[in-house]
C-alpha positions as CSV (number, residue, x, y, z in Angstrom):
1,M,-78.6,33.7,4.4
2,I,-77.1,31.3,6.9
3,P,-73.8,32.5,8.4
4,V,-70.6,30.5,7.8
5,S,-70.2,29.9,11.5
6,H,-73.3,27.6,11.5
7,F,-71.8,25.5,8.8
8,L,-68.5,25.3,10.6
9,I,-70.1,24.2,13.8
10,V,-72.0,21.4,12.1
11,A,-68.8,20.4,10.2
12,A,-66.8,20.4,13.4
13,A,-69.4,18.3,15.2
14,L,-69.5,15.8,12.3
15,F,-65.7,15.6,12.2
16,C,-65.5,15.0,15.9
17,I,-68.2,12.2,15.7
18,G,-66.3,10.6,12.8
19,L,-63.0,10.8,14.7
20,A,-64.6,9.2,17.7
21,V,-66.1,6.4,15.6
22,A,-62.8,5.8,13.8
23,L,-60.9,5.6,17.1
24,T,-63.4,3.5,19.1
25,K,-64.7,0.9,16.7
26,K,-63.2,-2.6,16.8
27,N,-64.6,-3.3,13.4
28,A,-62.9,-2.3,10.1
29,I,-66.1,-1.3,8.5
30,G,-66.9,1.0,11.5
31,V,-63.5,2.6,11.0
32,L,-64.3,3.2,7.4
33,L,-67.7,4.8,8.3
34,G,-65.9,7.2,10.7
35,L,-63.5,8.2,7.9
36,E,-66.4,8.9,5.6
37,L,-68.0,11.1,8.2
38,M,-64.8,13.1,8.5
39,L,-64.6,13.5,4.7
40,N,-68.2,14.7,4.6
41,A,-67.3,17.3,7.3
42,V,-64.5,18.5,5.0
43,N,-66.9,18.7,2.1
44,I,-69.3,20.9,4.2
45,N,-66.4,23.3,4.9
46,L,-65.4,23.5,1.3
47,V,-68.9,24.2,0.1
48,A,-69.6,26.7,2.9
49,F,-66.5,28.7,2.1
50,S,-67.1,28.6,-1.6
51,R,-70.7,29.8,-1.1
52,H,-69.4,33.1,0.3
53,D,-67.3,33.7,-2.8
54,P,-69.9,33.6,-5.6
55,G,-67.5,34.3,-8.4
56,L,-65.5,31.1,-7.9
57,I,-66.7,27.5,-7.7
58,R,-63.4,26.0,-6.6
59,G,-64.9,24.8,-3.3
60,Q,-67.6,22.8,-5.1
61,L,-65.0,21.3,-7.5
62,F,-62.8,20.3,-4.6
63,A,-65.8,18.8,-2.8
64,L,-66.7,16.8,-5.9
65,F,-63.1,15.6,-6.1
66,V,-63.1,14.6,-2.5
67,L,-66.4,12.6,-3.1
68,V,-64.8,10.8,-6.0
69,V,-61.7,9.9,-4.0
70,A,-63.9,8.8,-1.1
71,V,-65.8,6.4,-3.3
72,C,-62.6,4.9,-4.7
73,E,-61.2,4.6,-1.2
74,I,-64.3,2.8,0.0
75,A,-64.4,0.4,-3.0
76,I,-60.7,-0.6,-2.5
77,A,-61.0,-0.8,1.3
78,L,-64.1,-3.0,1.2
79,A,-62.3,-5.3,-1.3
80,V,-59.3,-5.5,1.1
81,I,-61.6,-6.1,4.0
82,L,-63.4,-9.0,2.2
83,R,-60.0,-10.6,1.4
84,V,-58.9,-10.2,5.0
85,F,-62.1,-11.7,6.2
86,D,-61.8,-14.7,3.8
87,H,-58.3,-15.4,5.2
88,Y,-58.6,-14.6,8.9
89,K,-62.4,-15.1,9.4
90,T,-62.5,-11.7,11.3
91,I,-62.5,-8.0,10.5
92,D,-61.3,-6.9,13.9
93,P,-58.1,-5.0,13.3
94,D,-56.6,-6.0,16.7
95,R,-56.9,-9.7,15.9
96,I,-55.2,-9.6,12.6
97,D,-51.5,-9.9,13.5
98,N,-49.8,-11.5,10.6
99,L,-50.2,-10.3,7.0
100,R,-48.3,-13.2,5.4
101,G,-50.3,-16.3,4.5
């Protein structure tokens, strides 16, 4: 059986990578990818802690809920990014300065 500390180390590394990607990318899609990495790190933590309490499956249920919310978030964010690209012809968040048409 793999100890919880190994899962926590992997999740912390994944969260740090996702945070670095979200903060350094000049592209809206890159920022979304960083956010998805951070959500996956949270899912690893939820499942790892739930695995050590075999009577309850709350961690897996929360992880499933986080996955559903992440899919909805990505769908809406990509739709918004496509509309912004149609209007401004860029997806660089720093170059989009006016939200009114």
